[in-house]
N, C-alpha and C positions, 0 to 999 in steps of 0.2 A: 246767550253766547256773546263772544267778543266780535266786534266788527269795526274795521277801520273806516271812519267816517270823515268826509270832507266837511268839517264843521264851518269853515269859511274858506274863501280862496286863499291859498298859501298856508293852510293849516289842516293837518290830519290828526285825529284823536281816536283812541280806542274807546268805543262806546258799547255798553251792554244793550243788546236787542233781544227781542223774543225769538226763540227758535222757529225756523220756517215750518210750515205745515204742508205735508206732501199731498198734492192733488192726485186724482186717479191716474193721470197720464204722465206724472212727473217722477223725477228721482232727486233725492237730496244728496248732495256731495259734502263730505267732511273734508275740508281743505287741508292738504299737507303744505303746499307752497304755491305762491302766485308771483309771477314776474311783474316788474314795473316796466310798462311800455312807455315809449316816447310820447304817445298820445295822452297817457295818464299825466305825465309831467306837464304837458302843455295845458291840460285841463286844470291841474293843480295850481298853475300860475295864472290861469284865466286867459291864456293867450289864444286858445282855440274856441272858447265859448261853448265847448261841448261837454263840460262837466259842471255840476251845480252844487252849492252848499246843501248839506244833508244827504248827499249821495254816497253810496258804497260802490267803489269802482272795482276794477280787476277783471281781466279776461284771459290771461295766459296762466293756466292753472293745472295742477295735478292734485288728486285727492283720492278718497275711497268712498265707495257707495255706502251711504249711511242708512237710507230707507228708500223703498220703491212703492209707487202708488198701486192701487188695486187693479189697474188695467195693464200694468207693466209685467213683462215676462221675467220672473225672478231667476230663471235658469239662464237667460241671456245676460241679465244684469244682476249677478249675485251680490248680495250684501257683503261688504268687506273687500270687494275686488278693487284693484287699482284702476283709476279711470281719469280721463281728461274730458274737456267739454268744448265742443264747437260753439263759439259765442254768437254766431249768426243764427238767430231764431226766426223761422218763417211760420206764419199761422198755418195750422193744420189744413185749412181749406185751400191753401195756395201752394202746398208742397208739390203737387203733381205739375202744376202749371210752370213752376220755377225750378224744376228738377235740373240740376247741372248748372244752374246760374242763380243760385239762391241769393247771392249778394245783390242781384238786380231787383229783388222784390221791394217795391216802395213801402210795403207794410212790414218789412223786416224790423226786428228789434235786435239790438246788439248788446249782449251781456257786458257790463262795465261802462257802457255808453248811455243806455237808457236810464235816466235817473230813477224811474219807478221800480227798477229791479235791484234787489239786494244781491250784489254780485260777489266775485271770488276773493275780495279782500275782507272776508268774513270767515269765521270758523265753519259755518255751514250755509249752503245756499241751495235753492230749488231751481231746476231746469227741466224742460221737456225731455223725456227719455230718448227721443230721437236725436238729441244733441249730445248724448253721452257716448263716448267711445271707450270701451273696456280695453285695458292694457294688460300685457303679461307682467309678471313680477320683474321689473327692470333691475339690473345690477345697481343702477343709480336712479331711484325714483324721481329725483329732481329733474331728470331729463324730460319727464312728462310735461313740465311747465314750459319746455322749449318747443313743443309741437306747434303751438299757434304761430309764433314768429317764423318757424320753418315753413309752415303752410303759406304764409304771406309771401315768402321768398320763392317757393316752388311755383305759385301762381304767377308772380311777376316774371320769372324766367320763362314760363309758358306763354304769357301774354306777348313777350318781346321775341319769342321764337328762337331762343338760343339753340344752336345746332352743334353736333360734334365737330371739333376742329376749329371752332370760332374763337376769336379773341374778344373778351368781354371787359369792359370798364365798369366798376362799381364806384359811384361817387358817394362817399360817406361810409366810414368803417365802423359805425356803431352796431348795436345788436342786429338790426335788420340788414345792414350791409354785410355783416359777418355771415348771417344766414344766407344771403344772396351769393356769397362766395361759395359756400358749400353746395347750394342748389345749382349754381352754374357749372361747377365741377361735376356734379352728379349728372347733369344734362350732357356732359361730354366736352365742355369748353376746353380748348387746348391751353389757354392762358387766361388768368383773371388778374387784372390790374385794379388796385384800390387807391383812390385819392382820399386821404384822411389827415386832418391837421394835427390830431393828437398822437403823440408818440406811443403811448400805451396801447391805444387801439390799433395803430399800425402794427404793433408787435403781435397782437392777436391775429390780425389778418395774415401776416407773414407766416405765423405758425399754422394757419389753416391752408397754406399753400399759395397765397396770392403774392404778387409783386406789388410793392407799395411805393407811393409817391407822397411827398409832403406839399400841399398846395401853397404853403407859406414860403416855399423856396422858389416859386416862379409859376408861370401860367400852366395850368393843368393840361390844356391841349398841346403845348410845346413839349411837356414832359412825356405825354403819351406818344407823341410822334417820335421822340427820341428813342423810346423803347420798342417802337414798331417799324423801324426803318422808314420813317416819314410817311407811313401808310394810314395809321389811325386804327381804331378798333371796329369790329363788325357791329357790335351791340354795346349800348351803355344802359346802366340802370341807375337812376338817381334815387338814392335812399335817403336824401335830405328833403328835397322839395322846396327850393328857394330859387329866386331868379338867377343868382350867380351859378348855382350848381347845375341848373337846367342848361344854362349857356355852356358850361364846361362839357356837359354830356353831349350836346348837339355838335359842338366844335371839335370834339375828339373822335367822332365816328367818321367812317368813310362816306363818300357821296353815296346816297341811297341807303345809308345805314339806319338802324332802328334804336330808338330810345324809349325806355319805360320809366314813367314817373310813378314811384311807389311811396316816396316820402311826402309828408304833409306839414313841413315846417311853416310855410306861409300860405294863407288861404287865397291870396291873389299874387300872381307873378307876372313879370314882363318877359316876353319871348321874342326873339328875332325871327320874324316871319320868313326872311330870306333863307335862313338856315334850314327851314322846313320846305318851302316851296321851290326856290331855285336849285337847292341841293338835293331835293327829293328825298329828304329824310322823313321817317315816320315816327311820330310821337304818340305813344299809347299810355293810357292810364291803367293802374292796377289797384283794386281795393279788396281787401280780405281774400276770399277764395270760394270756390264751390265746395259743397260738402264732401264730394269725392276726393278732392285734393287734400282736405283736412284729414280724411281717413288715410290717404297715401302717406302724408307726413307722419301720422301716428305709426304706420307700419315701418317707416324708415327709422323712427326712434326706437321702435321695438326690437330692432336688430342689435341694439346695445353698443353702438360705435363709441369708443372711448374719446374720440376727438370732440364729442359734444361737451365734455368737461371744460373745454376751452371757452365755451360760450357763457359760462357762469363765473362771475367775479366775486360775488359776495352773497352771503345768506344772513338775513337779519330777522329779529322777531318783530311782532307788530308794534311793540313799544318804541322800537327804533326806526319805525317807518317814516315818521315825519322828518327826522334828521336825514334819512337817506333821500327822500324826495327833495328836500332843500338842497342837498349836495348835488343831486343830478340836475336840478334846475339851474344851478349856478356854474357848473363846470362840466367839461367833456372828459375830465381826467378820471373816468371810471372805465376800465378796459372793456368790460362786457356786461352781461345782464346781472341785475340785482334781484334776488328773490326774497320774498317775505314768507317766513315759515310760521305756520299756525299750529301744527300738531306734530309731536314726535312720532316718528315711524321708524322702527328699529333699523331696517336696511338703509333708510335715508340718513339716519343719524351717523352711521358709519361713513356715508358719502360726505356729509357735511364736515365731519372731523377731517377727512382727507382734503376737502377744499380749503378749510380754514388753515391747515398746515401748509398748503401750497401758497396761500395768500400771505401767511406770516413770513415765509421764506423769501 
């Protein structure tokens, strides 16, 4: 089978590998498409130190069940069914202990991050059956690859306790920021403001219903206060994760406001302690999601909301993946998610042609 392999830092190649062998409690997924995550880009460039030469990455995926192990209920997981995969893998012996907070298990393995796992940037890959979520036949099967980033956003919105009627700032309008816009609106936010330097990404966020500001035109806290009658926002979500963006988030919230850090652009950041202590702001972190939130995000996508089309900018084949990674590493000028398509799937092909025609126009 073909697998996109990080042959060296800064270079991906299509490499032939042996097909995975299904273990008794596993399912093999035949990949339709896998999204390029920002963490994949930082691994590709070597910035985050969390991806390694020889690794097959990928964790935002949709595919079809190819084979099931002898211990797997084939009625629940029928071969050929459309499916996605929760990439947070907890050892079977610890599932009960960490139920509802699987991401806290120190023994967890993450598909696409653990270099020992051949992950979703391959034609086929094996995962525990408990991590597979069967989907209905979606009008656009590509939406299945958006479930993972949407789950990240839903968890971040829950962590920072977005409530109906609140005003929310999202710092960073890339794919996770765009997902946070939708998740905040779904949680009942009255207004969502997005700070994003790239015009194309601001356009996507505006189309999703957000008010957008360009941080290049002036200080973000000043722009936020101009939009909120000098009050500020109730809640901020930093989808970038850098010293400057955390500062913007803290300074844009009301006294006693809440900020969620979900972006991971910098492993170490500087924070103004006074903006937290004397202003009594709360700063919380958010990483992946519990399994129940992943399932909730899958149910959301299963409703077939056409607005999700806005979250996909480009669909490329594996042979074009290195070029796509290089472009994403060097510029923000990609409006939304880039997907790598491994297998033709007739309903998906129709969706791809529609997306390509939109992109061409």
